[in-house]
MDTraj code that builds the backbone (N, CA, C; nanometers):
import mdtraj as md
import numpy as np

residues = "MET THR GLU ALA ALA TRP VAL VAL TRP ARG GLN ASP ASP ASN GLY ASN ARG PHE VAL VAL THR THR ARG ALA VAL ARG ALA GLU ALA GLU GLU VAL ALA ALA GLU MET GLU ALA ARG GLY HIS LYS GLN LEU TYR TRP VAL ALA ALA ALA ASP GLN PRO GLN PRO GLY THR GLY ALA ALA".split()
xyz = np.array([
    [-0.6880, 2.9367, 0.5381],
    [-0.6774, 2.8933, 0.5396],
    [-0.6719, 2.8565, 0.3478],
    [-0.5268, 2.8006, 0.3239],
    [-0.5549, 2.8448, 0.1730],
    [-0.6285, 2.6500, 0.2011],
    [-0.6662, 2.6813, 0.0479],
    [-0.6819, 2.5182, 0.0349],
    [-0.6488, 2.3817, -0.0632],
    [-0.5557, 2.2837, -0.0143],
    [-0.5324, 2.2286, -0.0913],
    [-0.4719, 2.1437, -0.2134],
    [-0.4297, 2.1928, -0.3124],
    [-0.4228, 2.1928, -0.4750],
    [-0.3097, 2.0747, -0.4746],
    [-0.2362, 1.9867, -0.4536],
    [-0.1749, 1.9423, -0.5244],
    [-0.1857, 1.7879, -0.3855],
    [-0.2263, 1.6647, -0.4399],
    [-0.2553, 1.5186, -0.3640],
    [-0.1833, 1.4709, -0.4211],
    [-0.1015, 1.4161, -0.2857],
    [0.0262, 1.2251, -0.3144],
    [-0.0552, 1.1774, -0.2500],
    [-0.0811, 1.1100, -0.3806],
    [-0.0741, 0.8767, -0.3818],
    [-0.0140, 0.8349, -0.3461],
    [-0.0766, 0.7135, -0.2955],
    [-0.0412, 0.5961, -0.3226],
    [-0.0020, 0.4913, -0.3585],
    [-0.0146, 0.3471, -0.4321],
    [-0.1290, 0.3124, -0.5092],
    [-0.0060, 0.0961, -0.4885],
    [-0.1158, 0.0131, -0.4668],
    [0.0438, -0.0564, -0.2850],
    [-0.0337, -0.1781, -0.4279],
    [0.0871, -0.2547, -0.4039],
    [0.0757, -0.3941, -0.5291],
    [-0.0116, -0.4348, -0.5226],
    [-0.1603, -0.4606, -0.4613],
    [-0.3192, -0.5135, -0.5553],
    [-0.3827, -0.3868, -0.6563],
    [-0.2856, -0.2900, -0.6180],
    [-0.3892, -0.1843, -0.7496],
    [-0.5196, -0.0419, -0.6538],
    [-0.4426, -0.0752, -0.4710],
    [-0.4897, -0.0326, -0.4424],
    [-0.4264, 0.1562, -0.4515],
    [-0.5493, 0.2189, -0.4733],
    [-0.5203, 0.3621, -0.4664],
    [-0.5480, 0.4263, -0.3720],
    [-0.4360, 0.4887, -0.2752],
    [-0.4993, 0.6076, -0.1254],
    [-0.4425, 0.6807, -0.2253],
    [-0.5259, 0.8206, -0.0780],
    [-0.5071, 0.9349, -0.0745],
    [-0.3318, 0.9151, 0.0518],
    [-0.1695, 0.9093, 0.0343],
    [-0.1053, 0.9697, 0.1829],
    [-0.1641, 1.1384, 0.2342],
    [-0.1016, 1.2609, 0.1078],
    [-0.0955, 1.3425, 0.2079],
    [-0.2170, 1.4715, 0.1087],
    [-0.2167, 1.5920, 0.1096],
    [-0.2175, 1.7183, 0.0053],
    [-0.1624, 1.8327, 0.0583],
    [-0.1028, 1.9036, -0.0521],
    [-0.0504, 2.0191, 0.0318],
    [-0.0581, 2.0969, -0.0791],
    [-0.0136, 2.2638, -0.0775],
    [-0.1090, 2.3936, -0.1445],
    [0.0169, 2.3997, -0.2171],
    [0.2156, 2.3578, -0.2306],
    [0.2243, 2.4406, -0.3609],
    [0.2498, 2.2588, -0.4177],
    [0.2922, 2.2078, -0.5431],
    [0.3099, 2.1702, -0.5715],
    [0.4218, 2.1094, -0.5462],
    [0.5532, 2.1300, -0.5052],
    [0.6884, 2.1738, -0.5251],
    [0.7004, 2.0646, -0.3434],
    [0.5865, 2.0736, -0.2917],
    [0.6227, 2.0035, -0.1301],
    [0.5762, 1.8832, -0.1990],
    [0.4061, 1.9076, -0.2790],
    [0.3818, 1.6885, -0.2800],
    [0.4790, 1.5953, -0.3325],
    [0.6016, 1.6542, -0.4340],
    [0.6780, 1.6040, -0.4845],
    [0.7871, 1.6324, -0.3999],
    [0.7756, 1.6529, -0.3510],
    [0.9367, 1.6389, -0.2072],
    [0.8257, 1.4970, -0.1203],
    [0.7264, 1.4510, -0.0173],
    [0.6426, 1.4289, 0.0229],
    [0.6756, 1.2469, -0.0751],
    [0.6459, 1.2799, -0.1840],
    [0.5882, 1.1853, -0.3833],
    [0.7590, 1.1079, -0.2981],
    [0.8750, 1.2292, -0.2849],
    [1.0063, 1.1456, -0.3525],
    [1.0551, 1.1621, -0.1901],
    [1.0841, 1.1282, -0.1234],
    [1.1023, 1.0954, 0.0803],
    [0.9897, 0.9470, 0.0583],
    [0.8806, 0.9286, 0.0212],
    [0.8105, 0.7918, 0.0485],
    [0.8521, 0.6963, -0.0783],
    [0.9073, 0.7936, -0.2043],
    [0.9801, 0.6288, -0.3232],
    [1.1200, 0.6062, -0.2176],
    [1.1297, 0.6997, -0.1755],
    [1.3205, 0.6346, -0.0999],
    [1.2931, 0.5503, -0.0141],
    [1.1774, 0.5992, -0.0011],
    [1.2791, 0.4345, 0.1625],
    [1.2246, 0.2563, 0.1020],
    [1.2338, 0.2652, -0.0678],
    [1.2440, 0.1055, -0.0880],
    [1.1475, 0.0164, -0.0697],
    [1.0652, 0.1011, -0.1021],
    [0.8982, 0.0108, -0.0978],
    [0.9122, -0.0146, -0.2922],
    [0.7819, -0.0931, -0.2276],
    [0.7473, -0.1348, -0.3622],
    [0.5886, -0.0742, -0.3818],
    [0.6001, -0.0171, -0.3390],
    [0.4136, 0.0821, -0.3874],
    [0.5333, 0.2130, -0.4479],
    [0.3463, 0.1996, -0.5327],
    [0.3802, 0.3686, -0.6222],
    [0.3843, 0.5160, -0.5567],
    [0.3753, 0.6091, -0.6371],
    [0.4255, 0.6733, -0.5065],
    [0.4161, 0.8647, -0.5934],
    [0.2986, 0.9125, -0.6529],
    [0.2817, 1.0383, -0.7805],
    [0.1457, 1.1113, -0.6838],
    [0.2102, 1.2737, -0.7491],
    [0.1397, 1.3413, -0.7436],
    [0.0513, 1.4283, -0.8226],
    [-0.0912, 1.4476, -0.7827],
    [-0.1226, 1.4673, -0.9334],
    [-0.2058, 1.5942, -0.9187],
    [-0.2680, 1.7461, -0.9330],
    [-0.3644, 1.8341, -0.8843],
    [-0.5075, 1.7562, -0.8338],
    [-0.5786, 1.8157, -0.7138],
    [-0.7704, 1.8373, -0.6412],
    [-0.7711, 1.8088, -0.7071],
    [-0.8064, 1.8636, -0.8382],
    [-0.8858, 1.8323, -0.8684],
    [-0.9603, 1.7390, -1.0084],
    [-0.7712, 1.6569, -1.0338],
    [-0.8056, 1.5683, -1.1375],
    [-0.7637, 1.4356, -1.0767],
    [-0.9425, 1.3822, -1.1252],
    [-0.9766, 1.2198, -1.0538],
    [-0.8781, 1.1176, -1.0766],
    [-0.8773, 1.0801, -1.0133],
    [-0.7638, 0.9918, -1.0924],
    [-0.8418, 0.8397, -1.1242],
    [-0.7945, 0.7900, -1.1970],
    [-0.8335, 0.7113, -1.2852],
    [-0.8117, 0.5406, -1.1869],
    [-0.9899, 0.4500, -1.1814],
    [-1.0161, 0.3784, -1.0674],
    [-0.9911, 0.4196, -0.9178],
    [-1.0345, 0.5181, -0.9339],
    [-1.0210, 0.5773, -0.8125],
    [-1.2127, 0.5658, -0.7786],
    [-1.2685, 0.5779, -0.8659],
    [-1.4541, 0.5642, -0.8388],
    [-1.4867, 0.6964, -0.8781],
    [-1.3975, 0.7980, -0.8413],
    [-1.4466, 0.9383, -0.9477],
    [-1.4496, 0.9831, -1.0750],
    [-1.5441, 1.0514, -1.0659],
    [-1.5897, 1.1015, -1.1799],
    [-1.5896, 1.2417, -1.2524],
])
top = md.Topology()
chain = top.add_chain()
for i, resn in enumerate(residues, 1):
    res = top.add_residue(resn, chain, resSeq=i)
    for name in ("N", "CA", "C"):
        top.add_atom(name, md.element.get_by_symbol(name[0]), res)
traj = md.Trajectory(xyz[None], top)
Protein backbone atom coordinates (compact mmCIF):
# COMPACT_ATOMS: atom_id res chain seq x y z
CA MET A 1 0.00 0.00 0.00
CA THR A 2 1.32 3.43 -0.98
CA GLU A 3 1.45 6.13 1.69
CA ALA A 4 -0.51 9.29 0.89
CA ALA A 5 1.74 12.18 -0.04
CA TRP A 6 -0.87 14.90 -0.63
CA VAL A 7 -3.60 16.25 1.62
CA VAL A 8 -6.73 18.15 0.56
CA TRP A 9 -7.57 20.72 3.24
CA ARG A 10 -10.77 22.70 3.80
CA GLN A 11 -11.20 25.89 5.79
CA ASP A 12 -14.73 26.82 6.85
CA ASP A 13 -16.27 30.24 7.43
CA ASN A 14 -15.05 30.27 11.03
CA GLY A 15 -11.42 29.61 10.12
CA ASN A 16 -11.48 25.95 11.22
CA ARG A 17 -9.32 23.68 9.07
CA PHE A 18 -10.00 20.03 8.28
CA VAL A 19 -8.46 17.27 6.22
CA VAL A 20 -10.91 16.31 3.47
CA THR A 21 -8.93 13.41 2.00
CA THR A 22 -5.42 12.25 1.17
CA ARG A 23 -4.07 11.04 -2.16
CA ALA A 24 -0.80 9.49 -3.30
CA VAL A 25 -0.72 11.60 -6.48
CA ARG A 26 -0.85 15.39 -6.40
CA ALA A 27 -2.96 15.62 -9.57
CA GLU A 28 -5.64 13.47 -7.93
CA ALA A 29 -5.64 15.68 -4.83
CA GLU A 30 -5.89 18.82 -6.99
CA GLU A 31 -8.85 17.26 -8.81
CA VAL A 32 -10.68 16.61 -5.54
CA ALA A 33 -10.04 20.20 -4.39
CA ALA A 34 -11.30 21.57 -7.72
CA GLU A 35 -14.46 19.43 -7.52
CA MET A 36 -15.16 20.68 -4.01
CA GLU A 37 -14.62 24.33 -5.01
CA ALA A 38 -16.90 23.90 -8.03
CA ARG A 39 -19.81 23.16 -5.69
CA GLY A 40 -19.96 26.89 -4.96
CA HIS A 41 -19.68 26.79 -1.17
CA LYS A 42 -17.80 29.54 0.64
CA GLN A 43 -15.20 27.17 2.07
CA LEU A 44 -11.60 27.36 0.91
CA TYR A 45 -9.87 24.21 -0.40
CA TRP A 46 -6.18 23.62 -1.08
CA VAL A 47 -3.61 20.85 -1.50
CA ALA A 48 -0.42 20.51 0.54
CA ALA A 49 2.27 17.90 0.96
CA ALA A 50 1.36 15.44 3.71
CA ASP A 51 4.62 16.10 5.56
CA GLN A 52 4.01 19.87 5.60
CA PRO A 53 2.29 21.18 8.77
CA GLN A 54 -0.50 23.65 8.11
CA PRO A 55 -0.73 26.95 10.01
CA GLY A 56 -3.42 27.01 12.65
CA THR A 57 -3.74 23.22 12.95
CA GLY A 58 -1.55 22.86 16.00
CA ALA A 59 0.95 20.75 14.04
CA ALA A 60 4.58 21.45 14.83
